[in-house]
PDB file of N, CA, C and O in Angstrom:
ATOM      1  N   MET A   1       2.115 -17.042  -8.561  1.00  0.00           N
ATOM      2  CA  MET A   1       2.425 -16.025  -7.573  1.00  0.00           C
ATOM      3  C   MET A   1       2.268 -16.619  -6.180  1.00  0.00           C
ATOM      4  O   MET A   1       1.393 -17.454  -5.949  1.00  0.00           O
ATOM      5  N   ASP A   2       3.097 -16.198  -5.278  1.00  0.00           N
ATOM      6  CA  ASP A   2       3.081 -16.673  -3.903  1.00  0.00           C
ATOM      7  C   ASP A   2       1.858 -16.127  -3.160  1.00  0.00           C
ATOM      8  O   ASP A   2       1.596 -14.925  -3.179  1.00  0.00           O
ATOM      9  N   GLU A   3       1.126 -17.013  -2.514  1.00  0.00           N
ATOM     10  CA  GLU A   3      -0.081 -16.643  -1.774  1.00  0.00           C
ATOM     11  C   GLU A   3       0.201 -15.607  -0.683  1.00  0.00           C
ATOM     12  O   GLU A   3      -0.573 -14.666  -0.507  1.00  0.00           O
ATOM     13  N   ASN A   4       1.297 -15.776   0.044  1.00  0.00           N
ATOM     14  CA  ASN A   4       1.644 -14.826   1.104  1.00  0.00           C
ATOM     15  C   ASN A   4       1.927 -13.439   0.541  1.00  0.00           C
ATOM     16  O   ASN A   4       1.615 -12.431   1.174  1.00  0.00           O
ATOM     17  N   ASN A   5       2.514 -13.392  -0.640  1.00  0.00           N
ATOM     18  CA  ASN A   5       2.762 -12.109  -1.300  1.00  0.00           C
ATOM     19  C   ASN A   5       1.435 -11.437  -1.677  1.00  0.00           C
ATOM     20  O   ASN A   5       1.293 -10.222  -1.540  1.00  0.00           O
ATOM     21  N   LEU A   6       0.474 -12.223  -2.147  1.00  0.00           N
ATOM     22  CA  LEU A   6      -0.837 -11.668  -2.484  1.00  0.00           C
ATOM     23  C   LEU A   6      -1.511 -11.072  -1.246  1.00  0.00           C
ATOM     24  O   LEU A   6      -2.090  -9.987  -1.304  1.00  0.00           O
ATOM     25  N   ILE A   7      -1.427 -11.787  -0.141  1.00  0.00           N
ATOM     26  CA  ILE A   7      -2.025 -11.297   1.103  1.00  0.00           C
ATOM     27  C   ILE A   7      -1.341 -10.011   1.543  1.00  0.00           C
ATOM     28  O   ILE A   7      -2.006  -9.072   1.980  1.00  0.00           O
ATOM     29  N   ASP A   8      -0.028  -9.965   1.432  1.00  0.00           N
ATOM     30  CA  ASP A   8       0.713  -8.755   1.794  1.00  0.00           C
ATOM     31  C   ASP A   8       0.316  -7.583   0.892  1.00  0.00           C
ATOM     32  O   ASP A   8       0.117  -6.466   1.371  1.00  0.00           O
ATOM     33  N   MET A   9       0.203  -7.840  -0.402  1.00  0.00           N
ATOM     34  CA  MET A   9      -0.204  -6.773  -1.334  1.00  0.00           C
ATOM     35  C   MET A   9      -1.617  -6.302  -1.025  1.00  0.00           C
ATOM     36  O   MET A   9      -1.882  -5.100  -1.041  1.00  0.00           O
ATOM     37  N   ALA A  10      -2.527  -7.228  -0.744  1.00  0.00           N
ATOM     38  CA  ALA A  10      -3.902  -6.858  -0.403  1.00  0.00           C
ATOM     39  C   ALA A  10      -3.923  -6.024   0.878  1.00  0.00           C
ATOM     40  O   ALA A  10      -4.673  -5.052   0.971  1.00  0.00           O
ATOM     41  N   ASN A  11      -3.114  -6.393   1.858  1.00  0.00           N
ATOM     42  CA  ASN A  11      -3.045  -5.618   3.101  1.00  0.00           C
ATOM     43  C   ASN A  11      -2.552  -4.196   2.851  1.00  0.00           C
ATOM     44  O   ASN A  11      -3.050  -3.251   3.463  1.00  0.00           O
ATOM     45  N   ARG A  12      -1.584  -4.040   1.965  1.00  0.00           N
ATOM     46  CA  ARG A  12      -1.088  -2.692   1.658  1.00  0.00           C
ATOM     47  C   ARG A  12      -2.164  -1.848   0.984  1.00  0.00           C
ATOM     48  O   ARG A  12      -2.285  -0.652   1.250  1.00  0.00           O
ATOM     49  N   ILE A  13      -2.934  -2.471   0.119  1.00  0.00           N
ATOM     50  CA  ILE A  13      -4.056  -1.768  -0.510  1.00  0.00           C
ATOM     51  C   ILE A  13      -5.065  -1.394   0.572  1.00  0.00           C
ATOM     52  O   ILE A  13      -5.563  -0.268   0.604  1.00  0.00           O
ATOM     53  N   GLY A  14      -5.360  -2.336   1.448  1.00  0.00           N
ATOM     54  CA  GLY A  14      -6.287  -2.071   2.542  1.00  0.00           C
ATOM     55  C   GLY A  14      -5.807  -0.954   3.448  1.00  0.00           C
ATOM     56  O   GLY A  14      -6.602  -0.118   3.876  1.00  0.00           O
ATOM     57  N   ASP A  15      -4.523  -0.931   3.745  1.00  0.00           N
ATOM     58  CA  ASP A  15      -3.963   0.125   4.598  1.00  0.00           C
ATOM     59  C   ASP A  15      -4.203   1.503   3.986  1.00  0.00           C
ATOM     60  O   ASP A  15      -4.512   2.461   4.695  1.00  0.00           O
ATOM     61  N   PHE A  16      -4.061   1.595   2.674  1.00  0.00           N
ATOM     62  CA  PHE A  16      -4.267   2.866   1.994  1.00  0.00           C
ATOM     63  C   PHE A  16      -5.727   3.325   2.122  1.00  0.00           C
ATOM     64  O   PHE A  16      -5.993   4.472   2.482  1.00  0.00           O
ATOM     65  N   PHE A  17      -6.658   2.429   1.827  1.00  0.00           N
ATOM     66  CA  PHE A  17      -8.068   2.807   1.805  1.00  0.00           C
ATOM     67  C   PHE A  17      -8.683   2.923   3.196  1.00  0.00           C
ATOM     68  O   PHE A  17      -9.677   3.628   3.371  1.00  0.00           O
ATOM     69  N   GLU A  18      -8.120   2.255   4.169  1.00  0.00           N
ATOM     70  CA  GLU A  18      -8.706   2.245   5.518  1.00  0.00           C
ATOM     71  C   GLU A  18      -8.780   3.643   6.140  1.00  0.00           C
ATOM     72  O   GLU A  18      -9.617   3.890   7.008  1.00  0.00           O
ATOM     73  N   SER A  19      -7.921   4.544   5.706  1.00  0.00           N
ATOM     74  CA  SER A  19      -7.908   5.892   6.273  1.00  0.00           C
ATOM     75  C   SER A  19      -9.052   6.772   5.759  1.00  0.00           C
ATOM     76  O   SER A  19      -9.242   7.885   6.250  1.00  0.00           O
ATOM     77  N   MET A  20      -9.801   6.290   4.791  1.00  0.00           N
ATOM     78  CA  MET A  20     -10.914   7.079   4.255  1.00  0.00           C
ATOM     79  C   MET A  20     -11.994   7.238   5.325  1.00  0.00           C
ATOM     80  O   MET A  20     -12.229   6.311   6.101  1.00  0.00           O
ATOM     81  N   PRO A  21     -12.645   8.384   5.378  1.00  0.00           N
ATOM     82  CA  PRO A  21     -13.651   8.607   6.420  1.00  0.00           C
ATOM     83  C   PRO A  21     -14.910   7.743   6.258  1.00  0.00           C
ATOM     84  O   PRO A  21     -15.532   7.381   7.256  1.00  0.00           O
ATOM     85  N   ASP A  22     -15.289   7.411   5.037  1.00  0.00           N
ATOM     86  CA  ASP A  22     -16.482   6.596   4.799  1.00  0.00           C
ATOM     87  C   ASP A  22     -16.067   5.125   4.706  1.00  0.00           C
ATOM     88  O   ASP A  22     -15.405   4.710   3.755  1.00  0.00           O
ATOM     89  N   HIS A  23     -16.469   4.349   5.713  1.00  0.00           N
ATOM     90  CA  HIS A  23     -16.041   2.950   5.814  1.00  0.00           C
ATOM     91  C   HIS A  23     -16.476   2.135   4.595  1.00  0.00           C
ATOM     92  O   HIS A  23     -15.677   1.389   4.028  1.00  0.00           O
ATOM     93  N   GLU A  24     -17.733   2.276   4.195  1.00  0.00           N
ATOM     94  CA  GLU A  24     -18.230   1.497   3.055  1.00  0.00           C
ATOM     95  C   GLU A  24     -17.515   1.877   1.762  1.00  0.00           C
ATOM     96  O   GLU A  24     -17.222   1.018   0.931  1.00  0.00           O
ATOM     97  N   GLU A  25     -17.241   3.152   1.601  1.00  0.00           N
ATOM     98  CA  GLU A  25     -16.515   3.608   0.416  1.00  0.00           C
ATOM     99  C   GLU A  25     -15.093   3.048   0.417  1.00  0.00           C
ATOM    100  O   GLU A  25     -14.553   2.697  -0.632  1.00  0.00           O
ATOM    101  N   ALA A  26     -14.500   2.969   1.592  1.00  0.00           N
ATOM    102  CA  ALA A  26     -13.149   2.426   1.713  1.00  0.00           C
ATOM    103  C   ALA A  26     -13.134   0.944   1.357  1.00  0.00           C
ATOM    104  O   ALA A  26     -12.245   0.488   0.638  1.00  0.00           O
ATOM    105  N   LEU A  27     -14.114   0.188   1.856  1.00  0.00           N
ATOM    106  CA  LEU A  27     -14.196  -1.242   1.522  1.00  0.00           C
ATOM    107  C   LEU A  27     -14.350  -1.433   0.019  1.00  0.00           C
ATOM    108  O   LEU A  27     -13.692  -2.281  -0.584  1.00  0.00           O
ATOM    109  N   ALA A  28     -15.224  -0.635  -0.571  1.00  0.00           N
ATOM    110  CA  ALA A  28     -15.435  -0.720  -2.019  1.00  0.00           C
ATOM    111  C   ALA A  28     -14.171  -0.339  -2.777  1.00  0.00           C
ATOM    112  O   ALA A  28     -13.889  -0.906  -3.832  1.00  0.00           O
ATOM    113  N   GLY A  29     -13.409   0.611  -2.252  1.00  0.00           N
ATOM    114  CA  GLY A  29     -12.170   1.024  -2.896  1.00  0.00           C
ATOM    115  C   GLY A  29     -11.149  -0.097  -2.962  1.00  0.00           C
ATOM    116  O   GLY A  29     -10.476  -0.277  -3.977  1.00  0.00           O
ATOM    117  N   VAL A  30     -11.036  -0.847  -1.878  1.00  0.00           N
ATOM    118  CA  VAL A  30     -10.111  -2.000  -1.860  1.00  0.00           C
ATOM    119  C   VAL A  30     -10.527  -3.001  -2.928  1.00  0.00           C
ATOM    120  O   VAL A  30      -9.715  -3.431  -3.747  1.00  0.00           O
ATOM    121  N   ALA A  31     -11.801  -3.363  -2.905  1.00  0.00           N
ATOM    122  CA  ALA A  31     -12.290  -4.364  -3.856  1.00  0.00           C
ATOM    123  C   ALA A  31     -12.156  -3.885  -5.298  1.00  0.00           C
ATOM    124  O   ALA A  31     -11.769  -4.655  -6.177  1.00  0.00           O
ATOM    125  N   ASP A  32     -12.471  -2.631  -5.537  1.00  0.00           N
ATOM    126  CA  ASP A  32     -12.381  -2.097  -6.893  1.00  0.00           C
ATOM    127  C   ASP A  32     -10.941  -2.105  -7.390  1.00  0.00           C
ATOM    128  O   ASP A  32     -10.676  -2.448  -8.542  1.00  0.00           O
ATOM    129  N   HIS A  33     -10.014  -1.727  -6.518  1.00  0.00           N
ATOM    130  CA  HIS A  33      -8.600  -1.728  -6.913  1.00  0.00           C
ATOM    131  C   HIS A  33      -8.151  -3.148  -7.277  1.00  0.00           C
ATOM    132  O   HIS A  33      -7.515  -3.361  -8.309  1.00  0.00           O
ATOM    133  N   ILE A  34      -8.486  -4.107  -6.424  1.00  0.00           N
ATOM    134  CA  ILE A  34      -8.084  -5.496  -6.686  1.00  0.00           C
ATOM    135  C   ILE A  34      -8.740  -5.998  -7.968  1.00  0.00           C
ATOM    136  O   ILE A  34      -8.085  -6.652  -8.778  1.00  0.00           O
ATOM    137  N   ARG A  35     -10.017  -5.704  -8.161  1.00  0.00           N
ATOM    138  CA  ARG A  35     -10.720  -6.165  -9.365  1.00  0.00           C
ATOM    139  C   ARG A  35     -10.113  -5.568 -10.629  1.00  0.00           C
ATOM    140  O   ARG A  35      -9.965  -6.259 -11.637  1.00  0.00           O
ATOM    141  N   ARG A  36      -9.764  -4.293 -10.574  1.00  0.00           N
ATOM    142  CA  ARG A  36      -9.277  -3.611 -11.775  1.00  0.00           C
ATOM    143  C   ARG A  36      -7.825  -3.940 -12.124  1.00  0.00           C
ATOM    144  O   ARG A  36      -7.466  -3.983 -13.300  1.00  0.00           O
ATOM    145  N   PHE A  37      -6.993  -4.173 -11.112  1.00  0.00           N
ATOM    146  CA  PHE A  37      -5.559  -4.278 -11.374  1.00  0.00           C
ATOM    147  C   PHE A  37      -4.953  -5.664 -11.151  1.00  0.00           C
ATOM    148  O   PHE A  37      -3.797  -5.894 -11.504  1.00  0.00           O
ATOM    149  N   TRP A  38      -5.709  -6.576 -10.577  1.00  0.00           N
ATOM    150  CA  TRP A  38      -5.204  -7.935 -10.380  1.00  0.00           C
ATOM    151  C   TRP A  38      -5.802  -8.849 -11.435  1.00  0.00           C
ATOM    152  O   TRP A  38      -6.983  -8.750 -11.765  1.00  0.00           O
ATOM    153  N   GLU A  39      -4.978  -9.733 -11.955  1.00  0.00           N
ATOM    154  CA  GLU A  39      -5.493 -10.683 -12.931  1.00  0.00           C
ATOM    155  C   GLU A  39      -6.391 -11.707 -12.227  1.00  0.00           C
ATOM    156  O   GLU A  39      -6.269 -11.899 -11.017  1.00  0.00           O
ATOM    157  N   PRO A  40      -7.283 -12.362 -12.963  1.00  0.00           N
ATOM    158  CA  PRO A  40      -8.234 -13.306 -12.352  1.00  0.00           C
ATOM    159  C   PRO A  40      -7.564 -14.395 -11.500  1.00  0.00           C
ATOM    160  O   PRO A  40      -8.075 -14.749 -10.437  1.00  0.00           O
ATOM    161  N   ARG A  41      -6.446 -14.915 -11.955  1.00  0.00           N
ATOM    162  CA  ARG A  41      -5.751 -15.964 -11.200  1.00  0.00           C
ATOM    163  C   ARG A  41      -5.352 -15.481  -9.808  1.00  0.00           C
ATOM    164  O   ARG A  41      -5.453 -16.228  -8.835  1.00  0.00           O
ATOM    165  N   MET A  42      -4.902 -14.242  -9.715  1.00  0.00           N
ATOM    166  CA  MET A  42      -4.497 -13.674  -8.422  1.00  0.00           C
ATOM    167  C   MET A  42      -5.710 -13.533  -7.502  1.00  0.00           C
ATOM    168  O   MET A  42      -5.629 -13.831  -6.310  1.00  0.00           O
ATOM    169  N   ARG A  43      -6.829 -13.078  -8.059  1.00  0.00           N
ATOM    170  CA  ARG A  43      -8.043 -12.921  -7.256  1.00  0.00           C
ATOM    171  C   ARG A  43      -8.555 -14.268  -6.766  1.00  0.00           C
ATOM    172  O   ARG A  43      -8.982 -14.389  -5.618  1.00  0.00           O
ATOM    173  N   ARG A  44      -8.517 -15.276  -7.622  1.00  0.00           N
ATOM    174  CA  ARG A  44      -8.940 -16.622  -7.214  1.00  0.00           C
ATOM    175  C   ARG A  44      -8.057 -17.152  -6.079  1.00  0.00           C
ATOM    176  O   ARG A  44      -8.561 -17.742  -5.124  1.00  0.00           O
ATOM    177  N   MET A  45      -6.755 -16.942  -6.184  1.00  0.00           N
ATOM    178  CA  MET A  45      -5.831 -17.415  -5.142  1.00  0.00           C
ATOM    179  C   MET A  45      -6.102 -16.727  -3.813  1.00  0.00           C
ATOM    180  O   MET A  45      -6.087 -17.373  -2.766  1.00  0.00           O
ATOM    181  N   LEU A  46      -6.348 -15.426  -3.845  1.00  0.00           N
ATOM    182  CA  LEU A  46      -6.614 -14.677  -2.617  1.00  0.00           C
ATOM    183  C   LEU A  46      -7.889 -15.178  -1.942  1.00  0.00           C
ATOM    184  O   LEU A  46      -7.901 -15.398  -0.731  1.00  0.00           O
ATOM    185  N   ILE A  47      -8.940 -15.357  -2.700  1.00  0.00           N
ATOM    186  CA  ILE A  47     -10.211 -15.830  -2.138  1.00  0.00           C
ATOM    187  C   ILE A  47     -10.088 -17.266  -1.648  1.00  0.00           C
ATOM    188  O   ILE A  47     -10.658 -17.615  -0.614  1.00  0.00           O
ATOM    189  N   ALA A  48      -9.351 -18.103  -2.373  1.00  0.00           N
ATOM    190  CA  ALA A  48      -9.139 -19.478  -1.934  1.00  0.00           C
ATOM    191  C   ALA A  48      -8.375 -19.505  -0.608  1.00  0.00           C
ATOM    192  O   ALA A  48      -8.675 -20.323   0.260  1.00  0.00           O
ATOM    193  N   ALA A  49      -7.406 -18.630  -0.449  1.00  0.00           N
ATOM    194  CA  ALA A  49      -6.652 -18.568   0.810  1.00  0.00           C
ATOM    195  C   ALA A  49      -7.576 -18.215   1.968  1.00  0.00           C
ATOM    196  O   ALA A  49      -7.448 -18.776   3.056  1.00  0.00           O
ATOM    197  N   LEU A  50      -8.501 -17.295   1.742  1.00  0.00           N
ATOM    198  CA  LEU A  50      -9.480 -16.948   2.779  1.00  0.00           C
ATOM    199  C   LEU A  50     -10.394 -18.129   3.070  1.00  0.00           C
ATOM    200  O   LEU A  50     -10.602 -18.489   4.229  1.00  0.00           O
ATOM    201  N   ASP A  51     -10.937 -18.729   2.024  1.00  0.00           N
ATOM    202  CA  ASP A  51     -11.881 -19.835   2.179  1.00  0.00           C
ATOM    203  C   ASP A  51     -11.258 -21.030   2.898  1.00  0.00           C
ATOM    204  O   ASP A  51     -11.933 -21.729   3.654  1.00  0.00           O
ATOM    205  N   GLU A  52      -9.984 -21.256   2.659  1.00  0.00           N
ATOM    206  CA  GLU A  52      -9.318 -22.442   3.194  1.00  0.00           C
ATOM    207  C   GLU A  52      -8.516 -22.150   4.457  1.00  0.00           C
ATOM    208  O   GLU A  52      -7.740 -22.990   4.913  1.00  0.00           O
ATOM    209  N   GLY A  53      -8.706 -20.950   5.025  1.00  0.00           N
ATOM    210  CA  GLY A  53      -8.085 -20.629   6.308  1.00  0.00           C
ATOM    211  C   GLY A  53      -6.594 -20.375   6.274  1.00  0.00           C
ATOM    212  O   GLY A  53      -5.916 -20.517   7.291  1.00  0.00           O
ATOM    213  N   ARG A  54      -6.078 -20.003   5.125  1.00  0.00           N
ATOM    214  CA  ARG A  54      -4.634 -19.761   5.009  1.00  0.00           C
ATOM    215  C   ARG A  54      -4.291 -18.277   4.985  1.00  0.00           C
ATOM    216  O   ARG A  54      -3.163 -17.914   4.650  1.00  0.00           O
ATOM    217  N   ALA A  55      -5.240 -17.416   5.332  1.00  0.00           N
ATOM    218  CA  ALA A  55      -5.002 -15.972   5.249  1.00  0.00           C
ATOM    219  C   ALA A  55      -4.989 -15.343   6.649  1.00  0.00           C
ATOM    220  O   ALA A  55      -5.559 -14.272   6.857  1.00  0.00           O
ATOM    221  N   GLN A  56      -4.339 -16.012   7.599  1.00  0.00           N
ATOM    222  CA  GLN A  56      -4.297 -15.499   8.965  1.00  0.00           C
ATOM    223  C   GLN A  56      -3.628 -14.139   9.052  1.00  0.00           C
ATOM    224  O   GLN A  56      -3.938 -13.361   9.954  1.00  0.00           O
ATOM    225  N   ASP A  57      -2.722 -13.837   8.142  1.00  0.00           N
ATOM    226  CA  ASP A  57      -2.002 -12.564   8.178  1.00  0.00           C
ATOM    227  C   ASP A  57      -2.775 -11.416   7.529  1.00  0.00           C
ATOM    228  O   ASP A  57      -2.298 -10.281   7.520  1.00  0.00           O
ATOM    229  N   MET A  58      -3.948 -11.695   6.993  1.00  0.00           N
ATOM    230  CA  MET A  58      -4.735 -10.631   6.380  1.00  0.00           C
ATOM    231  C   MET A  58      -5.363  -9.785   7.486  1.00  0.00           C
ATOM    232  O   MET A  58      -5.906 -10.313   8.456  1.00  0.00           O
ATOM    233  N   THR A  59      -5.280  -8.469   7.323  1.00  0.00           N
ATOM    234  CA  THR A  59      -5.845  -7.583   8.328  1.00  0.00           C
ATOM    235  C   THR A  59      -7.372  -7.709   8.334  1.00  0.00           C
ATOM    236  O   THR A  59      -7.976  -8.125   7.346  1.00  0.00           O
ATOM    237  N   ALA A  60      -7.975  -7.347   9.451  1.00  0.00           N
ATOM    238  CA  ALA A  60      -9.433  -7.441   9.580  1.00  0.00           C
ATOM    239  C   ALA A  60     -10.131  -6.563   8.540  1.00  0.00           C
ATOM    240  O   ALA A  60     -11.144  -6.966   7.968  1.00  0.00           O
ATOM    241  N   PHE A  61      -9.594  -5.371   8.297  1.00  0.00           N
ATOM    242  CA  PHE A  61     -10.205  -4.464   7.324  1.00  0.00           C
ATOM    243  C   PHE A  61     -10.137  -5.048   5.912  1.00  0.00           C
ATOM    244  O   PHE A  61     -11.130  -5.031   5.185  1.00  0.00           O
ATOM    245  N   THR A  62      -8.987  -5.555   5.530  1.00  0.00           N
ATOM    246  CA  THR A  62      -8.829  -6.125   4.192  1.00  0.00           C
ATOM    247  C   THR A  62      -9.705  -7.356   4.034  1.00  0.00           C
ATOM    248  O   THR A  62     -10.319  -7.553   2.986  1.00  0.00           O
ATOM    249  N   ARG A  63      -9.767  -8.181   5.065  1.00  0.00           N
ATOM    250  CA  ARG A  63     -10.640  -9.367   5.039  1.00  0.00           C
ATOM    251  C   ARG A  63     -12.095  -8.942   4.835  1.00  0.00           C
ATOM    252  O   ARG A  63     -12.805  -9.531   4.020  1.00  0.00           O
ATOM    253  N   GLU A  64     -12.536  -7.925   5.568  1.00  0.00           N
ATOM    254  CA  GLU A  64     -13.904  -7.440   5.432  1.00  0.00           C
ATOM    255  C   GLU A  64     -14.157  -6.946   4.006  1.00  0.00           C
ATOM    256  O   GLU A  64     -15.208  -7.222   3.428  1.00  0.00           O
ATOM    257  N   ALA A  65     -13.198  -6.221   3.445  1.00  0.00           N
ATOM    258  CA  ALA A  65     -13.354  -5.696   2.084  1.00  0.00           C
ATOM    259  C   ALA A  65     -13.489  -6.829   1.073  1.00  0.00           C
ATOM    260  O   ALA A  65     -14.367  -6.798   0.210  1.00  0.00           O
ATOM    261  N   VAL A  66     -12.625  -7.816   1.182  1.00  0.00           N
ATOM    262  CA  VAL A  66     -12.649  -8.926   0.221  1.00  0.00           C
ATOM    263  C   VAL A  66     -13.931  -9.746   0.378  1.00  0.00           C
ATOM    264  O   VAL A  66     -14.579 -10.087  -0.611  1.00  0.00           O
ATOM    265  N   LEU A  67     -14.287 -10.057   1.610  1.00  0.00           N
ATOM    266  CA  LEU A  67     -15.474 -10.882   1.818  1.00  0.00           C
ATOM    267  C   LEU A  67     -16.763 -10.143   1.476  1.00  0.00           C
ATOM    268  O   LEU A  67     -17.690 -10.748   0.938  1.00  0.00           O
ATOM    269  N   SER A  68     -16.841  -8.865   1.774  1.00  0.00           N
ATOM    270  CA  SER A  68     -18.077  -8.128   1.491  1.00  0.00           C
ATOM    271  C   SER A  68     -18.250  -7.820   0.001  1.00  0.00           C
ATOM    272  O   SER A  68     -19.348  -7.480  -0.440  1.00  0.00           O
ATOM    273  N   HIS A  69     -17.178  -7.938  -0.765  1.00  0.00           N
ATOM    274  CA  HIS A  69     -17.245  -7.699  -2.213  1.00  0.00           C
ATOM    275  C   HIS A  69     -16.799  -8.941  -2.994  1.00  0.00           C
ATOM    276  O   HIS A  69     -16.299  -8.840  -4.114  1.00  0.00           O
ATOM    277  N   ARG A  70     -16.985 -10.080  -2.395  1.00  0.00           N
ATOM    278  CA  ARG A  70     -16.529 -11.351  -2.952  1.00  0.00           C
ATOM    279  C   ARG A  70     -17.051 -11.584  -4.374  1.00  0.00           C
ATOM    280  O   ARG A  70     -16.284 -11.947  -5.266  1.00  0.00           O
ATOM    281  N   GLU A  71     -18.341 -11.378  -4.582  1.00  0.00           N
ATOM    282  CA  GLU A  71     -18.916 -11.633  -5.914  1.00  0.00           C
ATOM    283  C   GLU A  71     -18.292 -10.735  -6.973  1.00  0.00           C
ATOM    284  O   GLU A  71     -18.058 -11.173  -8.100  1.00  0.00           O
ATOM    285  N   GLN A  72     -18.023  -9.494  -6.622  1.00  0.00           N
ATOM    286  CA  GLN A  72     -17.400  -8.546  -7.546  1.00  0.00           C
ATOM    287  C   GLN A  72     -15.974  -8.994  -7.888  1.00  0.00           C
ATOM    288  O   GLN A  72     -15.497  -8.763  -8.999  1.00  0.00           O
ATOM    289  N   LEU A  73     -15.301  -9.632  -6.931  1.00  0.00           N
ATOM    290  CA  LEU A  73     -13.902 -10.012  -7.138  1.00  0.00           C
ATOM    291  C   LEU A  73     -13.729 -11.338  -7.859  1.00  0.00           C
ATOM    292  O   LEU A  73     -12.690 -11.584  -8.471  1.00  0.00           O
ATOM    293  N   MET A  74     -14.736 -12.186  -7.792  1.00  0.00           N
ATOM    294  CA  MET A  74     -14.615 -13.487  -8.449  1.00  0.00           C
ATOM    295  C   MET A  74     -14.676 -13.319  -9.960  1.00  0.00           C
ATOM    296  O   MET A  74     -15.619 -12.732 -10.491  1.00  0.00           O
ATOM    297  N   PRO A  75     -13.669 -13.837 -10.646  1.00  0.00           N
ATOM    298  CA  PRO A  75     -13.680 -13.739 -12.108  1.00  0.00           C
ATOM    299  C   PRO A  75     -14.847 -14.546 -12.678  1.00  0.00           C
ATOM    300  O   PRO A  75     -15.236 -15.578 -12.131  1.00  0.00           O
ATOM    301  N   ALA A  76     -15.382 -14.063 -13.764  1.00  0.00           N
ATOM    302  CA  ALA A  76     -16.473 -14.789 -14.430  1.00  0.00           C
ATOM    303  C   ALA A  76     -15.927 -16.101 -14.970  1.00  0.00           C
ATOM    304  O   ALA A  76     -14.814 -16.168 -15.492  1.00  0.00           O
ATOM    305  N   THR A  77     -16.723 -17.122 -14.834  1.00  0.00           N
ATOM    306  CA  THR A  77     -16.313 -18.417 -15.392  1.00  0.00           C
ATOM    307  C   THR A  77     -16.660 -18.430 -16.870  1.00  0.00           C
ATOM    308  O   THR A  77     -17.727 -17.961 -17.267  1.00  0.00           O
ATOM    309  N   PRO A  78     -15.775 -18.958 -17.673  1.00  0.00           N
ATOM    310  CA  PRO A  78     -16.032 -18.987 -19.120  1.00  0.00           C
ATOM    311  C   PRO A  78     -17.273 -19.838 -19.413  1.00  0.00           C
ATOM    312  O   PRO A  78     -17.498 -20.865 -18.773  1.00  0.00           O
ATOM    313  N   ALA A  79     -18.056 -19.405 -20.369  1.00  0.00           N
ATOM    314  CA  ALA A  79     -19.252 -20.144 -20.776  1.00  0.00           C
ATOM    315  C   ALA A  79     -18.853 -21.443 -21.471  1.00  0.00           C
ATOM    316  O   ALA A  79     -17.878 -21.483 -22.222  1.00  0.00           O
ATOM    317  N   ALA A  80     -19.603 -22.482 -21.218  1.00  0.00           N
ATOM    318  CA  ALA A  80     -19.326 -23.771 -21.857  1.00  0.00           C
ATOM    319  C   ALA A  80     -19.633 -23.674 -23.347  1.00  0.00           C
ATOM    320  O   ALA A  80     -20.589 -23.019 -23.762  1.00  0.00           O
ATOM    321  N   ALA A  81     -18.807 -24.336 -24.130  1.00  0.00           N
ATOM    322  CA  ALA A  81     -18.978 -24.273 -25.581  1.00  0.00           C
ATOM    323  C   ALA A  81     -20.000 -25.267 -26.061  1.00  0.00           C
ATOM    324  O   ALA A  81     -20.268 -25.346 -27.260  1.00  0.00           O
TER     325      ALA A  81
END
């Protein structure tokens, strides 16, 4: 999946939740939506784009949501056999 498309999709999710009156609930809503409906590969790509400075087009609200719920969004690493 294209990284820019992921950022655009995350921004649209953020736009929806940003209108909620409770800021913390809105941030959690963004993260929960991404965690529940995005496959692990998509979540890894989004976080890597943030970490590596390639997410300049991400809105401040969406960035805050992803970074403040980073651990929740990171897929579990498979246990070594």
